[in-house]
Every structure is written in C-alpha cells, then in structure tokens.
C-alpha positions as CSV (number, residue, x, y, z in Angstrom):
1,X,116.1,34.2,30.1
2,X,114.3,31.0,31.2
3,X,114.9,31.7,34.9
4,X,113.5,35.3,34.5
5,X,110.4,33.9,32.7
6,X,109.9,31.4,35.4
7,X,110.2,34.1,38.0
8,X,107.6,36.2,36.2
9,X,105.2,33.2,36.0
10,X,105.6,32.4,39.7
11,X,105.1,36.0,40.7
12,X,102.0,36.3,38.5
13,X,100.4,33.2,40.0
14,X,101.2,34.2,43.6
15,X,99.7,37.6,43.1
16,X,96.8,36.5,41.0
17,X,95.2,34.2,43.6
18,X,94.7,36.7,46.4
19,X,93.8,39.5,44.0
20,X,91.1,37.5,42.3
21,X,89.8,36.3,45.6
22,X,89.5,39.8,46.9
23,X,87.9,40.9,43.7
24,X,85.3,38.1,44.0
25,X,84.6,39.0,47.6
26,X,84.1,42.7,46.9
27,X,82.8,45.1,49.6
28,X,85.4,45.7,52.5
29,X,87.8,43.2,51.1
30,X,88.1,44.8,47.7
31,X,88.1,48.3,49.1
32,X,91.1,47.3,51.3
33,X,92.8,46.0,48.1
34,X,92.1,49.3,46.3
35,X,93.4,51.3,49.4
36,X,96.6,49.2,49.4
37,X,97.1,49.9,45.6
38,X,96.7,53.7,46.3
39,X,99.5,53.5,48.8
40,X,101.8,51.4,46.6
41,X,101.2,53.5,43.5
42,X,101.9,56.8,45.4
43,X,105.1,55.3,46.8
44,X,106.3,54.3,43.3
45,X,105.2,57.5,41.6
46,X,106.9,59.6,44.3
47,X,110.1,57.4,44.1
48,X,110.2,57.7,40.3
49,X,109.9,61.5,40.4
50,X,112.2,61.8,43.5
51,X,109.5,63.9,45.2
52,X,111.2,63.5,48.6
53,X,114.2,65.5,47.3
54,X,112.4,67.8,44.8
55,X,109.2,68.7,46.7
56,X,109.6,67.6,50.3
57,X,106.5,69.4,51.7
58,X,104.3,68.1,48.9
59,X,105.7,64.6,49.2
60,X,104.8,64.5,52.9
61,X,101.4,66.0,52.2
62,X,100.9,63.3,49.6
63,X,101.7,60.5,52.0
64,X,99.4,61.9,54.6
65,X,96.5,62.5,52.2
66,X,96.9,59.1,50.5
67,X,97.1,57.3,53.8
68,X,94.0,59.1,55.1
69,X,92.1,58.5,51.8
70,X,93.1,54.8,51.9
71,X,91.7,54.5,55.4
72,X,88.5,56.3,54.6
73,X,88.1,54.2,51.4
74,X,88.6,50.9,53.2
75,X,85.9,52.1,55.7
76,X,83.5,52.9,52.9
77,X,83.6,56.7,53.2
78,X,83.9,57.4,49.5
79,X,83.0,61.1,49.6
80,X,85.4,61.9,52.5
81,X,88.2,59.9,50.8
82,X,87.6,61.9,47.5
83,X,87.6,65.1,49.5
84,X,91.0,64.2,51.0
85,X,92.5,63.4,47.6
86,X,91.0,66.5,45.9
87,X,92.1,68.9,48.7
88,X,95.6,67.5,49.0
89,X,96.1,67.6,45.2
90,X,94.8,71.2,45.1
91,X,97.2,72.2,47.9
92,X,100.1,70.4,46.3
93,X,99.3,72.1,43.0
94,X,99.2,75.5,44.7
95,X,102.5,75.0,46.3
96,X,104.0,73.9,43.0
97,X,102.7,77.0,41.2
98,X,104.0,79.4,43.9
99,X,107.4,77.7,43.8
100,X,107.3,77.5,40.0
101,X,107.8,73.8,40.0
102,X,106.2,71.0,37.9
103,X,103.1,69.7,39.6
104,X,104.4,66.1,40.1
105,X,103.2,65.7,43.7
106,X,99.6,66.8,42.7
107,X,99.7,64.4,39.8
108,X,100.9,61.5,42.0
109,X,98.2,62.2,44.6
110,X,95.5,62.4,41.9
111,X,96.8,59.4,40.0
112,X,97.0,57.0,43.0
113,X,94.0,58.3,44.9
114,X,91.4,58.7,42.1
115,X,92.3,55.3,40.7
116,X,91.7,53.5,44.0
117,X,88.4,55.4,44.5
118,X,87.1,54.8,41.0
119,X,88.2,51.1,41.1
120,X,86.4,50.5,44.4
121,X,83.3,52.4,43.3
122,X,83.0,50.4,40.1
123,X,83.4,47.1,41.9
124,X,81.0,47.8,44.8
125,X,79.7,44.8,46.7
126,X,77.2,43.1,44.3
127,X,77.4,40.8,41.4
128,X,76.9,43.6,38.9
129,X,80.0,45.3,40.1
130,X,82.0,42.1,39.7
131,X,80.7,41.8,36.1
132,X,81.8,45.3,35.2
133,X,85.2,44.8,36.7
134,X,85.7,41.6,34.8
135,X,84.6,43.4,31.6
136,X,87.2,46.1,32.1
137,X,90.0,43.6,33.0
138,X,89.2,41.5,29.9
139,X,89.5,44.6,27.7
140,X,92.8,45.8,29.3
141,X,94.4,42.4,29.2
142,X,93.4,41.6,25.7
143,X,94.5,45.0,24.5
144,X,97.9,44.7,26.2
145,X,98.6,41.1,25.0
146,X,97.6,41.6,21.4
147,X,99.2,45.0,21.1
148,X,102.5,43.5,22.2
149,X,102.5,40.4,20.0
150,X,101.0,42.0,16.9
151,X,103.3,44.9,17.2
152,X,106.3,42.6,17.3
153,X,105.0,40.4,14.4
154,X,103.7,43.2,12.1
155,X,106.0,46.1,12.9
156,X,105.5,49.2,10.9
157,X,105.3,52.9,11.9
158,X,106.0,53.7,15.6
159,X,103.1,54.9,17.7
160,X,105.1,57.2,20.0
161,X,108.8,56.7,19.4
162,X,109.9,59.5,21.8
163,X,108.0,57.9,24.6
164,X,108.0,54.1,24.0
165,X,110.1,53.1,20.9
166,X,108.7,49.6,20.9
167,X,105.1,50.4,20.4
168,X,103.7,50.5,16.8
169,X,100.5,51.6,15.2
170,X,99.8,48.0,14.0
171,X,100.1,46.8,17.6
172,X,97.8,49.6,18.8
173,X,95.1,48.9,16.2
174,X,95.2,45.1,16.9
175,X,95.1,45.8,20.6
176,X,92.0,48.0,20.2
177,X,90.3,45.4,18.1
178,X,91.2,42.7,20.6
179,X,89.8,44.8,23.4
180,X,86.5,45.3,21.6
181,X,86.2,41.5,20.9
182,X,87.2,40.5,24.4
183,X,84.8,43.0,26.1
184,X,81.9,42.0,23.8
185,X,82.6,38.3,24.4
186,X,82.8,38.6,28.1
187,X,79.6,40.7,28.2
188,X,77.7,38.0,26.2
189,X,79.2,35.2,28.2
190,X,78.0,36.8,31.4
191,X,74.5,37.3,30.1
192,X,74.7,41.1,29.4
193,X,72.3,42.3,26.8
194,X,74.2,43.3,23.6
195,X,73.6,46.9,22.8
196,X,75.1,49.2,20.1
197,X,77.0,51.1,22.8
198,X,78.7,48.0,24.2
199,X,81.5,47.7,21.5
200,X,81.9,51.5,21.6
201,X,82.5,51.4,25.4
202,X,84.9,48.6,24.9
203,X,86.8,50.6,22.3
204,X,87.0,53.7,24.5
205,X,88.3,51.6,27.4
206,X,90.9,49.9,25.1
207,X,92.2,53.2,23.8
208,X,92.3,54.6,27.4
209,X,94.3,51.6,28.5
210,X,96.9,52.3,25.8
211,X,97.1,55.9,26.7
212,X,97.7,54.9,30.3
213,X,100.5,52.6,29.2
214,X,102.1,55.5,27.3
215,X,101.6,57.9,30.2
216,X,103.5,55.7,32.6
217,X,106.2,55.1,30.0
218,X,106.5,58.9,29.5
219,X,106.8,59.5,33.3
220,X,109.6,56.8,33.6
221,X,111.4,58.1,30.6
222,X,111.1,61.7,32.0
223,X,113.0,60.6,35.1
224,X,115.2,57.9,33.6
225,X,113.6,55.0,35.3
226,X,113.3,51.5,33.8
227,X,110.7,50.1,36.2
228,X,108.4,51.8,38.7
229,X,110.0,49.7,41.4
230,X,111.2,46.2,42.2
231,X,108.2,45.2,44.4
232,X,107.1,42.4,42.1
233,X,110.0,40.0,41.2
234,X,110.3,39.7,37.4
235,X,107.6,42.3,36.7
236,X,108.9,45.6,38.1
237,X,106.5,47.5,40.2
238,X,102.7,47.9,40.7
239,X,102.5,50.8,38.3
240,X,104.1,48.7,35.6
241,X,101.3,46.1,36.0
242,X,98.3,48.5,36.3
243,X,99.3,51.4,34.0
244,X,96.7,50.5,31.4
245,X,94.1,49.6,34.0
246,X,94.4,53.0,35.7
247,X,93.3,55.0,32.7
248,X,90.7,52.4,31.7
249,X,89.2,52.7,35.1
250,X,89.3,56.5,34.9
251,X,87.5,56.3,31.5
252,X,84.9,53.8,32.8
253,X,84.1,55.9,35.8
254,X,83.7,59.0,33.7
255,X,81.4,57.1,31.3
256,X,79.2,56.0,34.2
257,X,78.7,59.7,35.0
258,X,77.8,60.5,31.5
259,X,75.6,57.5,30.5
260,X,72.0,57.3,31.8
261,X,70.8,54.1,33.6
262,X,67.4,52.5,33.4
263,X,67.7,51.1,36.9
264,X,69.2,52.3,40.1
265,X,71.1,50.0,42.4
266,X,73.4,49.9,45.4
267,X,76.8,48.4,45.8
268,X,78.1,49.0,42.3
269,X,74.9,48.0,40.5
270,X,74.2,51.5,39.2
271,X,77.7,51.9,37.8
272,X,77.5,48.5,36.1
273,X,74.1,49.3,34.6
274,X,75.3,52.6,33.2
275,X,78.6,51.4,31.8
276,X,77.1,48.4,30.1
277,X,74.0,50.2,28.9
278,X,71.5,48.0,30.9
C-alpha cells in the first residue's frame, strides 16, 4: 500500500511540473498539450471499447481525424480542427447506424476532440485565459477531493450504485459545495469581481465534473475495464485523471457561448470575460 501511494505521489509530481508549465505558457505550448491529450484520450477510449475489433473502419477513421485535428489545433486552426472532428464523428455515426452498431467510435472522436478544442480555446494565450483555466481546475479538484473524503466519512445513500458503487449523495453534495467555495475563493484571490453568477457558474461546473466522472465509470463498467490504461504509474490512464475535467470544460465552453460579455478580447480573453461575468 505504501509503495503504491509513493508511486502515485511521484507520478503526480513528475506530470504536474510540465503540465503546469505548459498551462502557464499558453499559446502554442498549451495547444500542443491539448492536442496530445486528444490523441491519448482517443487511444484509451478506443482501447476500452475495443474499437479496433468491433468497428475497424470507424477506429481507423477516428485515428486519422483525431491526428489531423490535433495537428490543426496545435497550429492554431481551431475552425478547421473542429470541422475535422465534427465530420469524422458524423461519418462514424452514419456507419454505426447503417451497421446497426452502438456509436462508440463517434463518441470517442467527439469526446477526445471536442475536449481538446474547448480546453485550448478557453486557455488561449493571455492572462485572462490562464485565470479561467485555474478557476475550472480549482473547482474540479475541490469537487473530486471533497466528494471522495466526505463520501467515505459520511456514507449514506448511493449516488449511482449501478455505475459507481462507491459514490454517495453525501459525497456529491459536499463536493458541489467545495467546488463553489473553491471557485469563488480562486476568483476573489485573482482579483475577479464577485458577481451573483459566479457561484452559480462554479456550481454548474462542479456538477458537470461529477457527471463526467460517472460517465467514464459507466463506459469502463460497460466494457469491464478497471482503468482506462496503464499510461500513468499508480494512477491508471489519462481518462482516469481528466474524466471530471472533460465535462467541466464542455460545460464551461457552452456557458461562454450563452453568456454575454461586456468586453471583447483575443487569446482567450473573451471566453474568460463571459464565463466569469466580467
């Protein structure tokens, strides 16, 4: 147990340093990180669902589209990258419908590709993008940590026993509260004006992160997988580490499309202004 814990700590530190450095740098460096995440997540999703054996044509299409989208994203061609993801997912969905198969390939393409695109768009290249990403990460991490410890300490009714038997309603509620507190605290600490929408946004992102956690658990349980992969010693795979972040980023990006902004900016500034109500 101690050796496993030590391995988890070492792996977390080794990964955290370059990830935080690239997040701080933004621009091309962070887009390259987002592109790499797209490739790794598609690889893991495809492996969990055994797409190479179940849907060979879709699996190959997904690899090609994800690789193309990753290259376009790293280059900064967001619209072209989104087009590659959307077109490939639509074709994969069409193939699945014709063959009367479950649309797992389309889901994998959409899940990996859209996450990377939304993540890079939210970060952008400026300081505002860095603030909004720190805001999201704080909510996701606080939600995950408090949900785990409060759930174990308080117990009570299960949240979704058929999907993840260990999760409880007490943990989910504590996690959501922690996410709101953490998001609000980070926003205030970084000099963001406190508005009535800020705690609401934090709550939405916290709930989204928990839904993302449940979604990945459901996919793994559907195919009998314990971890998404063994890429990260002591932690499992990339999907295991970013499951909550994926849906939180989805939610944040959708909110930026729905919420008006008082100022327009480049390099992530407009997304940050909209999400944080500035």
